[in-house]
C-alpha positions as CSV (number, residue, x, y, z in Angstrom):
1,M,-62.6,71.9,-194.3
2,M,-62.3,70.7,-197.9
3,D,-61.0,67.2,-196.6
4,D,-64.3,66.4,-194.9
5,M,-66.3,67.6,-197.9
6,L,-68.3,64.8,-199.8
7,T,-67.5,64.1,-203.3
8,D,-69.9,64.8,-206.2
9,E,-70.5,61.0,-206.3
10,E,-71.2,60.9,-202.3
11,L,-73.7,63.8,-202.6
12,Q,-75.3,62.2,-205.7
13,Q,-75.6,59.0,-203.7
14,K,-77.3,60.6,-200.7
15,L,-79.6,62.0,-202.9
16,E,-80.6,58.7,-204.4
17,E,-80.8,57.2,-200.9
18,F,-83.2,60.0,-199.8
19,I,-85.3,59.4,-203.0
20,T,-85.7,55.9,-202.7
21,S,-86.1,56.0,-198.8
22,K,-89.0,58.6,-198.0
23,Q,-88.4,58.2,-194.4
24,A,-88.9,61.7,-193.0
25,P,-87.8,63.2,-196.2
26,E,-87.8,66.7,-195.1
27,V,-85.1,66.2,-192.6
28,E,-83.3,64.1,-195.1
29,L,-83.6,66.9,-197.8
30,F,-82.4,69.7,-195.7
31,E,-79.2,67.8,-194.7
32,I,-78.7,67.2,-198.1
33,V,-79.2,70.9,-199.1
34,K,-76.9,71.8,-195.8
35,E,-74.2,69.5,-197.4
36,R,-74.5,71.0,-200.7
37,L,-74.4,74.8,-199.5
38,E,-71.1,73.6,-197.3
39,R,-69.7,72.5,-200.7
40,A,-70.7,75.4,-202.6
41,R,-69.2,77.8,-200.1
42,C,-65.9,76.1,-200.5
43,L,-65.7,75.5,-204.0
44,H,-67.3,78.8,-204.7
45,P,-66.7,81.2,-202.0
46,D,-67.7,84.4,-204.4
47,Y,-70.2,82.5,-206.7
48,V,-73.2,84.6,-205.7
49,G,-71.9,87.4,-207.7
50,E,-70.7,91.2,-207.0
51,N,-74.2,92.6,-206.2
52,L,-77.7,91.4,-205.9
53,F,-78.7,91.6,-210.0
54,H,-75.2,89.6,-210.5
55,S,-76.7,86.6,-208.2
56,L,-80.0,86.9,-209.7
57,G,-78.4,85.9,-212.9
58,F,-76.7,82.9,-211.5
59,L,-80.1,81.9,-210.0
60,S,-81.5,82.1,-213.7
61,E,-78.7,79.9,-215.2
62,E,-79.5,77.5,-212.8
63,H,-83.4,77.7,-213.5
64,G,-82.2,77.2,-217.3
65,E,-80.0,74.0,-216.2
66,V,-83.3,72.3,-214.7
67,I,-85.5,73.2,-217.6
68,K,-82.6,71.7,-219.9
69,E,-82.6,68.7,-217.8
70,A,-86.3,68.3,-217.6
71,T,-86.8,68.6,-221.4
72,K,-84.2,66.3,-222.7
73,G,-85.9,63.2,-221.7
74,L,-82.9,61.0,-221.8
75,P,-82.6,57.8,-219.3
76,G,-81.9,59.4,-215.6
77,W,-83.6,62.8,-216.4
78,E,-85.0,62.7,-213.3
79,D,-81.7,62.2,-211.1
80,R,-80.0,65.1,-213.0
81,M,-83.0,67.4,-212.8
82,D,-83.1,66.7,-209.0
83,S,-79.5,67.7,-208.8
84,E,-79.9,70.9,-210.8
85,L,-82.9,71.8,-208.2
86,L,-80.6,71.3,-205.2
87,D,-78.1,73.8,-207.3
88,L,-81.0,76.0,-207.6
89,I,-82.3,75.9,-204.0
90,V,-78.4,76.5,-202.8
91,V,-78.0,79.6,-204.8
92,A,-81.3,81.2,-203.8
93,M,-80.4,80.4,-200.3
94,R,-76.9,82.3,-200.7
95,I,-78.9,85.1,-202.2
96,I,-81.2,84.8,-199.3
97,L,-78.4,85.0,-196.9
98,R,-77.1,87.9,-198.6
99,E,-73.7,86.6,-199.5
100,Y,-73.3,88.7,-202.7
101,R,-72.4,91.5,-200.0
102,H,-69.0,91.4,-199.9
103,E,-68.3,93.4,-196.7
């Protein structure tokens, strides 16, 4: 499964294409989120933590990364913030899907 997984650069390219195209944006955005979710599951199968509260800690960390990029104001900050927002969405989805339950 790792062989057909998109690289970080390919994921960033898809995000940039999405931002500039704006054609049926929700469909493209959901596809990007789906790909990032699949990648996260491959790279970090147990990343969502030992329990709900541990998982919520990861969510808070991702939120902190979003804030950090938004407040830096460096060139390209919006692209990096978008990438961090996608990571936040993926962690939230994994919590909603109860992936912190190791049954």
